[in-house]
DRENPA-3360 file (N, C-alpha, C; in nm, 2 decimals, always signed):
BEGIN
1 = MNRKLLLL = +3.20/+0.10/+1.91/+3.11/+0.22/+1.90/+3.14/+0.30/+1.78 ~ +3.19/+0.29/+1.70/+3.18/+0.34/+1.57/+3.02/+0.27/+1.45 ~ +3.06/+0.19/+1.47/+2.91/+0.06/+1.42/+2.78/+0.17/+1.52 ~ +2.79/+0.13/+1.63/+2.66/+0.22/+1.69/+2.65/+0.36/+1.65 ~ +2.76/+0.43/+1.64/+2.72/+0.58/+1.56/+2.69/+0.59/+1.49 ~ +2.72/+0.49/+1.37/+2.73/+0.48/+1.25/+2.55/+0.45/+1.22 ~ +2.48/+0.36/+1.31/+2.34/+0.34/+1.31/+2.25/+0.40/+1.37 ~ +2.27/+0.49/+1.44/+2.24/+0.61/+1.50/+2.19/+0.65/+1.36;
9 = SFVAIVAS = +2.30/+0.73/+1.31/+2.32/+0.82/+1.20/+2.19/+0.79/+1.08 ~ +2.24/+0.64/+1.08/+2.14/+0.57/+0.99/+2.00/+0.62/+0.96 ~ +1.93/+0.58/+1.11/+1.82/+0.54/+1.17/+1.76/+0.72/+1.20 ~ +1.83/+0.82/+1.22/+1.83/+0.87/+1.17/+1.77/+0.97/+1.05 ~ +1.89/+0.97/+0.97/+1.86/+1.00/+0.88/+1.72/+0.93/+0.79 ~ +1.64/+0.83/+0.81/+1.58/+0.79/+0.74/+1.42/+0.82/+0.87 ~ +1.46/+0.81/+1.00/+1.34/+0.89/+1.04/+1.31/+1.03/+0.98 ~ +1.38/+1.12/+0.94/+1.37/+1.28/+0.91/+1.34/+1.32/+0.80;
17 = VSVYAYRN = +1.40/+1.15/+0.67/+1.31/+1.17/+0.55/+1.18/+1.13/+0.51 ~ +1.15/+1.02/+0.66/+1.01/+0.97/+0.63/+0.95/+1.09/+0.73 ~ +0.99/+1.18/+0.82/+0.86/+1.25/+0.86/+0.84/+1.39/+0.72 ~ +0.94/+1.39/+0.68/+0.95/+1.52/+0.57/+0.84/+1.45/+0.45 ~ +0.88/+1.33/+0.42/+0.81/+1.26/+0.31/+0.66/+1.27/+0.38 ~ +0.63/+1.27/+0.52/+0.46/+1.20/+0.57/+0.41/+1.39/+0.54 ~ +0.49/+1.45/+0.62/+0.43/+1.63/+0.64/+0.45/+1.73/+0.48 ~ +0.46/+1.64/+0.38/+0.48/+1.72/+0.24/+0.43/+1.60/+0.11;
25 = RDIPFTSE = +0.34/+1.47/+0.22/+0.26/+1.39/+0.11/+0.15/+1.51/+0.01 ~ +0.10/+1.48/-0.09/-0.02/+1.54/-0.18/-0.18/+1.48/-0.07 ~ -0.25/+1.60/-0.08/-0.35/+1.54/+0.00/-0.50/+1.57/-0.11 ~ -0.63/+1.54/-0.07/-0.72/+1.51/-0.14/-0.78/+1.73/-0.11 ~ -0.78/+1.75/-0.25/-0.84/+1.90/-0.29/-0.96/+1.94/-0.17 ~ -1.00/+2.02/-0.08/-1.11/+2.05/-0.06/-1.14/+2.24/-0.09 ~ -1.28/+2.27/-0.09/-1.26/+2.39/-0.15/-1.22/+2.44/+0.01 ~ -1.28/+2.44/+0.13/-1.27/+2.47/+0.25/-1.16/+2.50/+0.28;
33 = GWKSDFSQ = -1.06/+2.40/+0.30/-0.90/+2.38/+0.29/-0.84/+2.49/+0.21 ~ -0.82/+2.48/+0.08/-0.80/+2.57/-0.01/-0.79/+2.75/+0.04 ~ -0.94/+2.78/+0.06/-1.00/+2.90/+0.09/-0.90/+2.96/+0.24 ~ -0.94/+2.88/+0.28/-0.88/+2.86/+0.44/-0.78/+2.90/+0.52 ~ -0.68/+2.78/+0.47/-0.53/+2.80/+0.49/-0.43/+2.76/+0.42 ~ -0.38/+2.85/+0.39/-0.29/+2.85/+0.26/-0.20/+2.72/+0.23 ~ -0.14/+2.71/+0.35/-0.01/+2.66/+0.39/-0.06/+2.49/+0.33 ~ -0.22/+2.44/+0.32/-0.21/+2.35/+0.28/-0.18/+2.34/+0.10;
41 = RPRMVSDL = -0.21/+2.41/+0.07/-0.27/+2.44/-0.06/-0.17/+2.38/-0.17 ~ -0.02/+2.38/-0.13/+0.09/+2.33/-0.22/+0.06/+2.17/-0.22 ~ +0.00/+2.11/-0.14/-0.05/+1.96/-0.07/-0.16/+1.91/-0.15 ~ -0.20/+2.02/-0.21/-0.38/+2.02/-0.29/-0.33/+2.06/-0.40 ~ -0.30/+2.12/-0.48/-0.28/+2.14/-0.56/-0.28/+2.04/-0.68 ~ -0.18/+1.98/-0.64/-0.12/+1.81/-0.77/-0.28/+1.75/-0.76 ~ -0.36/+1.74/-0.68/-0.47/+1.67/-0.67/-0.58/+1.74/-0.74 ~ -0.60/+1.92/-0.78/-0.67/+1.95/-0.84/-0.64/+1.96/-1.00;
49 = VSNRMLDG = -0.56/+1.94/-1.02/-0.47/+1.99/-1.15/-0.46/+1.87/-1.19 ~ -0.42/+1.71/-1.12/-0.41/+1.61/-1.21/-0.56/+1.53/-1.26 ~ -0.65/+1.56/-1.17/-0.81/+1.54/-1.17/-0.88/+1.61/-1.22 ~ -0.80/+1.72/-1.33/-0.89/+1.81/-1.40/-1.00/+1.85/-1.33 ~ -1.04/+1.91/-1.16/-1.13/+1.92/-1.13/-1.22/+2.06/-1.18 ~ -1.12/+2.16/-1.29/-1.11/+2.25/-1.32/-1.18/+2.30/-1.45 ~ -1.15/+2.19/-1.55/-1.14/+2.18/-1.69/-1.31/+2.19/-1.74 ~ -1.32/+2.30/-1.84/-1.50/+2.34/-1.85/-1.57/+2.43/-1.81;
57 = VSRAHVER = -1.52/+2.41/-1.64/-1.65/+2.47/-1.56/-1.63/+2.62/-1.55 ~ -1.74/+2.66/-1.50/-1.74/+2.78/-1.57/-1.71/+2.90/-1.44 ~ -1.69/+3.02/-1.47/-1.62/+3.09/-1.38/-1.66/+3.07/-1.24 ~ -1.78/+3.12/-1.25/-1.89/+3.13/-1.14/-1.81/+3.00/-1.01 ~ -1.85/+2.89/-1.10/-1.75/+2.77/-1.05/-1.67/+2.78/-0.93 ~ -1.53/+2.81/-1.05/-1.41/+2.86/-0.99/-1.43/+2.91/-0.88 ~ -1.48/+3.06/-0.90/-1.49/+3.12/-0.77/-1.55/+3.07/-0.64 ~ -1.64/+2.96/-0.67/-1.72/+2.89/-0.59/-1.62/+2.83/-0.53;
65 = MLGVPSNG = -1.54/+2.74/-0.54/-1.43/+2.66/-0.54/-1.31/+2.71/-0.55 ~ -1.24/+2.79/-0.57/-1.13/+2.88/-0.50/-1.14/+3.00/-0.44 ~ -1.23/+3.06/-0.43/-1.23/+3.21/-0.41/-1.20/+3.34/-0.50 ~ -1.23/+3.39/-0.51/-1.23/+3.52/-0.57/-1.10/+3.56/-0.56 ~ -0.97/+3.56/-0.62/-0.88/+3.65/-0.62/-0.89/+3.77/-0.61 ~ -0.81/+3.83/-0.52/-0.83/+3.98/-0.47/-0.69/+4.01/-0.42 ~ -0.67/+4.12/-0.32/-0.56/+4.19/-0.28/-0.45/+4.07/-0.20 ~ -0.34/+4.08/-0.15/-0.26/+3.93/-0.15/-0.18/+3.82/-0.25;
73 = PDSIIAGR = -0.19/+3.71/-0.20/-0.11/+3.66/-0.31/-0.19/+3.62/-0.41 ~ -0.33/+3.60/-0.48/-0.41/+3.57/-0.53/-0.43/+3.66/-0.60 ~ -0.44/+3.70/-0.72/-0.46/+3.81/-0.82/-0.52/+3.76/-0.96 ~ -0.56/+3.87/-1.03/-0.63/+3.81/-1.15/-0.52/+3.97/-1.23 ~ -0.54/+3.86/-1.33/-0.38/+3.89/-1.41/-0.42/+3.87/-1.57 ~ -0.49/+3.98/-1.65/-0.51/+4.01/-1.80/-0.64/+3.89/-1.78 ~ -0.73/+3.88/-1.72/-0.84/+3.78/-1.71/-0.80/+3.66/-1.68 ~ -0.66/+3.62/-1.61/-0.64/+3.54/-1.57/-0.65/+3.52/-1.42;
81 = YVYWAGTD = -0.71/+3.40/-1.38/-0.71/+3.41/-1.22/-0.60/+3.31/-1.16 ~ -0.51/+3.44/-1.10/-0.37/+3.37/-1.05/-0.35/+3.32/-0.89 ~ -0.38/+3.20/-0.86/-0.37/+3.17/-0.69/-0.23/+3.16/-0.63 ~ -0.18/+3.18/-0.53/-0.05/+3.11/-0.50/-0.11/+2.98/-0.46 ~ +0.03/+2.88/-0.53/+0.01/+2.73/-0.44/+0.13/+2.69/-0.39 ~ +0.23/+2.73/-0.32/+0.31/+2.72/-0.28/+0.43/+2.73/-0.33 ~ +0.57/+2.67/-0.28/+0.71/+2.72/-0.34/+0.76/+2.58/-0.40 ~ +0.83/+2.63/-0.49/+0.94/+2.51/-0.51/+1.01/+2.43/-0.44;
89 = GVIDDMWL = +1.03/+2.49/-0.28/+1.11/+2.42/-0.18/+1.23/+2.48/-0.21 ~ +1.28/+2.59/-0.32/+1.44/+2.66/-0.35/+1.42/+2.78/-0.29 ~ +1.37/+2.85/-0.43/+1.32/+2.98/-0.41/+1.20/+3.02/-0.48 ~ +1.17/+2.94/-0.61/+0.98/+3.01/-0.65/+0.91/+3.00/-0.59 ~ +0.83/+3.11/-0.59/+0.64/+3.02/-0.58/+0.65/+2.99/-0.67 ~ +0.50/+2.88/-0.62/+0.44/+2.84/-0.73/+0.30/+2.87/-0.74 ~ +0.23/+2.90/-0.87/+0.10/+2.95/-0.87/+0.05/+2.84/-0.94 ~ -0.10/+2.90/-0.94/-0.24/+2.77/-1.02/-0.30/+2.89/-1.12;
97 = EVTFVEDR = -0.24/+2.89/-1.21/-0.29/+3.00/-1.32/-0.41/+2.90/-1.38 ~ -0.54/+3.00/-1.41/-0.64/+2.96/-1.49/-0.73/+3.07/-1.54 ~ -0.70/+3.01/-1.70/-0.77/+3.08/-1.83/-0.92/+3.06/-1.86 ~ -0.97/+3.16/-1.86/-1.11/+3.15/-1.94/-1.12/+3.17/-2.10 ~ -1.22/+3.13/-2.12/-1.26/+3.16/-2.26/-1.42/+3.18/-2.23 ~ -1.46/+3.29/-2.31/-1.64/+3.28/-2.24/-1.71/+3.25/-2.15 ~ -1.59/+3.30/-1.99/-1.65/+3.23/-1.85/-1.66/+3.17/-1.85 ~ -1.55/+3.02/-1.91/-1.52/+2.89/-1.87/-1.41/+2.84/-1.85;
105 = VADVRHVP = -1.38/+2.72/-1.84/-1.19/+2.75/-1.79/-1.13/+2.68/-1.86 ~ -1.07/+2.78/-1.96/-1.01/+2.68/-2.08/-0.90/+2.61/-2.10 ~ -0.81/+2.70/-1.96/-0.66/+2.62/-1.92/-0.65/+2.63/-1.79 ~ -0.58/+2.56/-1.74/-0.51/+2.49/-1.55/-0.39/+2.51/-1.58 ~ -0.29/+2.57/-1.56/-0.16/+2.52/-1.52/-0.07/+2.60/-1.40 ~ -0.04/+2.48/-1.33/+0.11/+2.50/-1.23/+0.22/+2.55/-1.27 ~ +0.26/+2.66/-1.24/+0.36/+2.67/-1.25/+0.43/+2.78/-1.18 ~ +0.60/+2.76/-1.20/+0.66/+2.90/-1.12/+0.68/+3.04/-1.13;
113 = D = +0.71/+3.09/-1.07/+0.76/+3.20/-1.09/+0.82/+3.27/-1.25;
% end
């Protein structure tokens, strides 16, 4: 009986971890998904940053891709565009910060609060 209970517990743990990993896997960035479904942003931000999709592009291009930061979770702070990009899974929010120099992207960072 103890072996069956141990095996059942092991299977339940493996299944739970597998479902969690599947539901939280990275997905390709899409402009439509980023702008329309905030819950997808945490899964898209890695693709956006690691593939350097914003490097050197114009402010207008960023606005077409990500939207113009406005009231709500996204904002403009000291000329930087700051987009909400999920949580760290514990307590802090994560943000995508886009810095411009002469209306071109100079830096992109995925940072915590």
